[in-house]
N, C-alpha and C positions, 0 to 999 in steps of 0.2 A: 765238429761238436755241435749238438743241437742246443737252441735255447730254452730255458725253463723260466717260468714265473718266477719274481722276486717273492719270497714268502710274505713280506710285509704287505705287499697289495696296495700299496701307496701309488697315488698317481697325482698330477697337478692339471688343472684345466688352464690352458691359456689362450686368455680371450685375445681375439675372436676368432682363434684359427686351429688350435690343436689340442690335443692331449699328450702329456710328457709321462714316461714311465720307465721303470727298469726291468730288463731282463737279465738272466745269468747264463753264462758261458763257462760252465766250470766254476771255479772261483773268480772269474772276471765279470765285474758289473758292466752291462752294455746300455747306454742311454737311449732310449726309443721314442719315437713320435708317430703319432697317427693324426691326420687331418681329420677336422670336423666333417667336411664333405664325404669322407670314406664312412665314418659312423652313421652319418644321416642315411647313407645308401644301406646300412645295415639295419636301420630301425624296422621293426615290424609293424603290420597294421594294428591299430589301437594304441601305438605308441606315439606320444609327441616327439616328432623328428628333431627338434631342437633340445631334447633331453640328452646331450652326448654322453654325459657322464653315467646315466643307467645303461644307454646301450655299450659303452665301454665296458662296465662291469659284466654284463650279460654276454658279452662277444669276445672280450679282451682276457686279461690275466685270469687265470684259473681253467682256461678251457683248453690247456696245452697239455 
């Protein structure tokens, strides 16, 4: 079964290393984590590479 975004869209920045969020697999809630280093790699030109929350919102939940 594929994962889908949690409709709440909630996430938590865990300094200094990661963003925690949930995905859904049917009725099961799956705890997920993405490292800040991965989000920095996704940052586009003109965006502050340290703005991990903005990068997560742009590339994370809602893009599935």
